[in-house]
N, C-alpha and C positions, 0 to 999 in steps of 0.2 A: 752827921754827914762825916765821910771818911779825912781826917788830914793825916795819910800815910806819905811819906816823904822819900825820894828816893835816898839812897845811903850818901852819905856827905854832902855834895855841891853840886847841884849841875847847872850850868849856865849857859843862858842863851845867847848867844852873839849875832847880836846883825849889823852890817857892814854898809856904810855908803848909801844906806836907803834914801830914795831921791820923793819918795811921796809919807805925809806925816801918818796918814790913815790906814797907809800899811804898818808902822810901828804900833798905833794902837789895836789894831786886825790881832798883830801877834803877840800883843799883852793880852788880849782876851784870850787868844787859843793856848797860853803857856796855864795861863791862871784856872781854864778850865780843868786842866789835866793836874792841877796841884805844884804845880811852879812859880818860881817867882822873881828870879834870880837874870833880868835884861840887863845887856849891855848895847849902848849902840857905839859903834865906830864913828865917827865923821856923818852923823846923818845930816842933810842935805836941810831941814828944815825941821827944828823941836827944840822946845818946846811948841806945842800947836793945838790949836781950837781943834783940827781935822781928827789930829790924835787920842784925844780925849774923850771926840763923839763916836769913835771906833773902837775903842778901848769897854764901852759898853759897862761901866762899872768896875772895869780892873786899872780903876785908879791906883789903885800903890803901889802896882809893877809899876806903872809910868813914872809915880813919883820917886821910887827908889831907884829907877832907873840908873845905873852909870855911864857918863859918854867921856869918851876917849879917844886921841887925835887916830890911833892907830890900834891895827888887829894885833900888829908885836906887844904894845900896852895891853889888850885887849887880855891876852893869853899867858903874859909873863910869869903868872902863877899855878897853872895848869899842868898837872900831870898828863892829862888828853884831850888832843883837841879834835874834832871830827869836823872838817867841811863840808857841808850840803852842797853836794855840785850834780849838775848833768854830765853823760860821759864825756869823757876828754882824751885827747891823748898828750897834750900840753905839758899835763904831770902824769909822770908814774906814779900812782898811789896806788894802796890796796883800796879795794872799791867793797864796801859793805852795803846791806841791803837795809831798810831802816830798823829789823825785829832785832839783827846781830849788831848795828853799831846801837842802840839803844841797850843789847848788853854788854856791849863792853864797855859802853858807857858807868854803867851801874858797877861794871867790875871793877872800874878804876876811881870809881868816887870814892874816896876815905875822908872821914875826917880830917881837914888839914890840906887837902889833895884834890882841888876843887877840877872838875872836867868843865868842857866847855865843846859847845855845841854851834858851827858859825854857819852862817847864811848869808851872801852876797849880795850884789845890786839886784835891784828889778831885772831890768834888761842887760843885762854883761856877766852877773855870777861874780866870783871872786877873779880875782889876778894871781899872772905866776907866780908872781914876790909873796903872794897871801896863801895860797895853795901849798908853798913849801914850809910855812909854817905851820900845817896839817899832818899829823899822825896817819892820816886812812882819810877816803871820800865816802860817802854817804849816798847813796844812787836813790829815789824815789821810782820805780818803775812804770812810770805814765804812760799812756796809749802814744806809740810811737808816731803814729799819724798826727797826734797833735798834745807835744808835751810841754805846751805854754802852763804852767801852775803857778797861781798866785802864788805871792810870798808867803802872806798870811797862812793859804791854804798849806804849803811844805811846812812852815811851825808845826801847824795843828796835828800835820800826817806823824811827825817825828816825834812829838809832844805827848802824843795818845801812844805810840810805842813805846816811849819811857814809862807811862803810866800805868800799861799793862804788864811789862816786865815787873815794874815795881810790886804790882799789887800781887802778883805771882809769887814774888818772891819774900813777901808776906805772910803767905798762903791762905790769900784773903781773893774771894769769891772777881768774876771779872765780868761775868756777864747781865749784870741786875741782880734783883731779888732784893729778899732782906736783910743779907749780907750774912746769913746763918747756914751754918754748914753743920751736916748730920757727920757721924764720924762713919769713915767704912766700914764695911759688914766684917766680923771676924772669920776666921776660915770654921770654925763651928758653928759660928751663927751660920753661915751658907750652907753645912754639914748638915743642920737640920731643918733646911728650908729643902735643901734636895730628899732627905729620906720624906720628908713631908711630902714631896713631888710627887716620889716613886707611888707612897702607899695611897694617895688619892688617884694616883692612874688603877694602881689594881682595883680601887673599888667601883671608878666608874669602867672599870672594864675597857680602856683604852688602848689595849695592846689587843684585844679579841684574836686570844689565844698565843699569839706571836711573843717570843721573846724579847723582852723589856731592855735588855744592855746596852741594844743600838738605840733607842728610841733616847735613853735615858744620860747616853754618854753626847749627844747631839743639843738634850736642853742644860745641861749642863754647860755648854760650851757657849752656848745663846747668853746663858746668865752669866757668868763668868765675864761675859767682851762686855756685859752693862757698869761693871764696877758699882755693884748697888750698895748703898748706906745701908744702915741700921734701921730707918724707917723704912724704906724702900722691903725689907726684907720685911718685916712687920707687914706691911701690907697684903703681903707678896702670900704668907702665913695666914692670915686673915683670908682671903679667898679661897687659898685651898681648906681652910677649915669650915666654911662655909659649903664650898662643893659637895666636902665630906657629910655633913649635916643633909644638904638636900640629897644627897644616894643613899642616907639612910633612910628619909620622910618615903623614897620611892620605893623603898623595899631591893635594894640592888645589893648593899653590901652582907655579907655571909654571914650567919648568925658564928 
């Protein structure tokens, strides 16, 4: 299991949550993305059995959650505070996409300099005085015709962006697989591939008497766009070697 953590400390802050089940669901959402720091500002009902049930195993996140009376107290030691909000003209804040917000948080998260991502109440969001405590706002571009996003779902979206940004910065894969990454093909390896490709095209009489330069330029561009790794180059060269062998068996290779 990958245990990569964001640089420094990222704190998820829920303000005035009314439904304990949403707290549990949010705890589950952040744990799946390798975050653990949860701060609850004046929750209406917590601790609560519904929170435990909806956490679905993220009990350690709930047990270690900090409960405070105000957002000011929750973020007092933070170097950066981002508030997740719907678009609003009440407070003029810089507005970031979830991806840009995740990047901003990781840039600021340093040892001894925690950062906070703040989510407001289920129905009314963050109040004006709470928004004033935020350095910028994060807006999820939901369907404008139906933008009613559940609190835990919003937490999951932002936690996912933080996870992807963290893995990318660590040079780790973000799209599944076994986590093994081949080294990218070197210039010399690619040139060897192109030389063998040119030889193979000659052997199979691909050009039919036409000048080969134009076709080779186009093929080079195609392969260079693919960002080939060493294993892929070896595979392609194996295919070309077999094509040459079959051409020899068919008597097409000149003596």
